[in-house]
N, C-alpha and C positions, 0 to 999 in steps of 0.2 A: 049601234055596232053591232054586226051581224054575230051569231057565235063562232063561224069563221073567221072570219075578221079579229074576235077576241083571243082566240088559238093563234093567231100568226103572229098578233102582238105580243101575247106574250111568248111567244117559242122567241121571236127576234129579241125581247129583252135579258132571256135568259143564254142565248148567245154567247154573251161574252164571258161564259165563266162557264168549264168544262168541270167532270168530277177530279181534275187535276188540276185545278187554276192555282196561281201561286198566291203567296200568303200578298198583303198589299206592299210590302217593301223587296225591294229587289237589291243585288248588287251592280252597282254600275259607276263606271270611270267618268267622274264628271271635273269639269274646268270651273274653278269660280273665279278666276284673274288671270288676263292673256299675259303670257310670258314663258318661260323655258317650260321643259318635259316636265321637272319637279312639280309643276302647279298640277299634274293630273292627277288627282286623288279618285282611289278607289276606297268607296263607302256605297252603305244603304241611301236607297233612292226610291221613290215612290213608283211600284210597277204600274205603267201605263194603260191606259184600257183604250179598246177598240172603238173609233169613233163610228156615226153608218158609214159604209163602203169600206171598211176595214178590217182587217185582220191583224193580230198580235201573233208575236215569230218566238216561240223558244229559242232564243239564240244558241247554235253551237259553233259560231263562226264571222266573225268582223273582220272586216278587212281594212287597211292602215293604208293611206293614201300620203302624198305627200303634203296634197292639199290638206290635211289634215293637219298636219305640224306648221303651214302657215296659220291657218285661221288660230290655231293655239297661240301663235305668236301674237296676234292680232292684225296680220297684215290678210287683206281681201281677195287678194288675186284674184281667181276666175270667179269667186263667188262672188252672186248679186251683193252680198252682205253680212259684215260679221253678227256671228248667232249672239241671241241676247244670253247674259250670265245670270244663273248658272247655265250647263250645257253639258250635255251628252255626248259627245265629238263619233263620229262614224256613221259614213254613207250605205256602206253594203254589208248586210245579212245574210246569214243561211240560216237554215233550223227545221221545226217543224209548227205547224199552226197550231196555234191552243185554243184560241177565242176568235170570235166572229165580234164584228160590229153589226148593229142593227143591217138588216135589209142586202148584207151580203151573202155569197154564194154559200151555200153549206158544205158545199164539194170540195171547200178548200180545207175544212176541218178534218186535221190530224195527217194533213200532207207535206212531205218535204220539199221546203221550196227555199229562194232564191230569189233578193230584190237589191235591186240598185236604189235606195233611198231619193234620190236628186241630191238638194242641196239643203234637205231636212238632216238635223242631227237626229243621234238617239242609239247608234248602232254599238257602240261599246258598253253592252250590257247584258244581263242575262234574258231581257225579254225587252222588245220593240216595237213598234204599230207599224204599220204602213197600207197605202191604199191597195186592194186587191188587184187593182188593174196593175201595178208593177210586177206580180208575183210570177216566175216560172215556176214549173215543177221543175226539181232538183233530176236529173236521168240517172236511172241506174247505173253502178258503178261510178257515179262521181261521191267522192266523201264532201262533205260541207266547205272545208276551207277550199278545195279545190272550185268549187261551186261558185265561192267567193271572188276566186283571182278570174273567174272566166268572166264575169257579170262586168268587172270594172276592166280590168286590165285585156282580158281576153276580147272585150269589146271595141275597144280601142284600138288594138293591135290590128285587128280584122278592118277596122276602119282605115289606120294607116296601110294596109297591102293595096284598098282598093287603086291607089295610085301607083304602086309598086311596077315594075314589067321586070317579070320575074320567070324566067326557064333555064332549059338545058343552054351552054353555053354562058348564061349570067355569072357575074363575079358580085356577091354580096356583101358588102362593109357594115358592120354590127357592132359600132360600141358601146359601151355598156349591155355585154352580149348577156352577163350573169344575173340583168335584172330580168323584174318579173316582163316587161313588154321585151327585151330582149332576147331572153329566152325564146317564147313564141315566134319571134322573127326567125330563130336560127332555124327551130323546127320547118316551118312554113315553108322557108327558101329549099332546105335541103329537101321537104318533098316535093317540091315544083322541078326541083333537076339543078338546083343553083350549087356554084360553088360559093361557102361560105366562111368568108375570113371573121373571124370573133376576136373583139378588142374587152380588155377584161383588165379589172385592178387586182392584182398579186397571182399568185402560184395557184392558192385554190380556186381561186375563180374561174383560171383560165382552164385550171384542170375541168371545172364543170362544164365547161363550153365544149370542150373536147367531148366530153361525156356526153353531150348533148347533140353531137353529130356534127361542131363544125369540123371542118377540113382542115383550117390553119386557127389556133388561138393563139394570143400576145398579150403580153402584161403593155398596158399604151399606156403605166407610173414608169417604166422602165425606158433607157434610152435608146435609141437604135430601131426602133418597132418599126417604124417607117419604111427603116432600109429592107429589113426583112421583106415586106409585104411588096418591095418592089423585087425583089429575087425570085419572089416564090410568084409572083403575075407581073410580069415586065410589061402587058399592055394594060391594067389598071382594070379596076373595078366600072362593074356596068352601074351599080345603086350603091347611094351611101345611106345610112339611116342613121341621122342625125337626132339623137334627143341628149348630148352633150353639150354643143357649141364650144367656146372659148378655144385654147390652143388645140384641142385635140382636134377638132373641127377643119380648124385653119389646115392641119398638117393633112388631115385625112382626103382634103380637097382638092391636095397635086397627089393622090396616089388614083383619083379618079381617071379614065379612059375617058376620049373625045365623045360627046353624046351622052354622057351618063347623067342620071337623074340623084339629084342631093334633094332629099324628102325629109324635111324639120319638122320634128315636134316635143322640142324642149331643149332647153339649154343647164343643167344641172349643174357645170361647170363654169358657164360665164354667156349671156349673149354674142351670137359670131355679129362681129361690129368689122365688116370686109371695108378696105378702100376702094376708091373710084379703080385704081390701077387693077386691085384685084379682082374686082367686079368682071371689068373689060378682058382681063384673061379669062376669066369663066365663061363671057360671053364667046368670046374667039373661037375656044373648044366646044361651044355648043353646049356644057354642060347647064340644066335648069335645074333653079332651086324654087321647092314648092313649100308651103308652109300647108301643112298637111291639116291641123286640127281646127276645132271651129267649127266657124261655117263651109267652109269648103267640103269637111268631111261630112255632113250632114247631107249638102245636097247632093253628094256624091252616091250616096244610097237608092234616092229617088223614091223616097216612100213616105207616104205622112207621118209614122212614127217613125224615125231613124235609126234612134238608138235602140230602140227595143228590139227592130230589126239584125242590128248586130249583136245583141243578146242574146238574142234564140240562134244567129249564126254559132257563135263563140260557143256557147253550151253544147249546140249537136258539134262542132268540132271535137270537142273535149271527151264529149260521150263516144264518139268515133275513133279515137284513140288516134287523132292524127296532131291534136295540140296537146300538150300535157302540162300543164303549169309548175313551175318550179316555187315552193314555198318557204318560208323563214315562220316559224310557230312562236308564238308567247304565249302563257297563261294570261286571262283578261285584267289580274290584278297587276301584272307587269306591263303596263300600256305605257308607263313613261320611258320605261328600256328600251322600249320596241320604236317610240319616237327618238330616242339616242341614238339608239343601231341604224335607225331609216336616214338619217339626218348626217351622220359621219360615212355612209355605205359599207355597213359592216354587216350588212344582209343581201343574203341569193334571194331572187324572185321576187313575189308577193308577199305582203307580210301580214298575219291574219292574226287575231286574237281570240282565241280557245276560252270560255267562262268555264 
């Protein structure tokens, strides 16, 4: 080996530790058995060491997703497989790169970054590792929690909006308008010049939707909300952003104008199971239903790495101030409480854990 090669090898070998390297143990939230939120335990765990091409991030914020709650219970959902136990949940992190694996670009060391870990767990911790290829620099002016919201919730929102026809004269009906995606949909639609009807559960959430720019904010857990929509907009809404399904979606479909769009990206209440008669009535009114998650969303981007494209766009929208994520913050040690709050719809916007 040449002298230059020996120096390079020695440099790579020491990059996994900087002068502020952590101890070999850290605090993390671990799941030892599938089940209720109480199975999430805050404890000490080995500090991860980055492999070749990876970085270690000193976590400042970790995202909590509904998929996390499904995996915790042992329901695979859209994940390719259940994680091996014990596991540290969490797939979205933001923080500062504190160590590099062999061969990783040294320019990342010390930078503020955000990354979606894919289906690899590890986010609910003081330190997490990920491939350098997944990193995005955190734009100036965004705090880590905001960056985490945009890397996951933001990218999904922009993916959904690829299918929406919004502009002056449009009337957007947004259930779950105080949620993470709903908050961003309201903002985007208003920026596009549309009129926004926000539906949210309870007066506190409808107040948030109004503060977020909604023209009309209604409690869809109270009777009579559909009649209020009809009084204010007798011609009907032109697009329904449906993440709720169930009875709420069935009622909302009756509030759409002929030729309206029904964009489906979830069913937090229940899947929407329309009868043949109901489907025929929608067809007669030229109302189109599109399932906009999964392959349809990725194909619409038209790029080799569509998720990264959407992540980049989402961060840019937040950096420019056009989209501002709503956040519910919990200490890392209270991950179980965060899961319970998310499952009972007691949160507003994106749920984030902070060590």
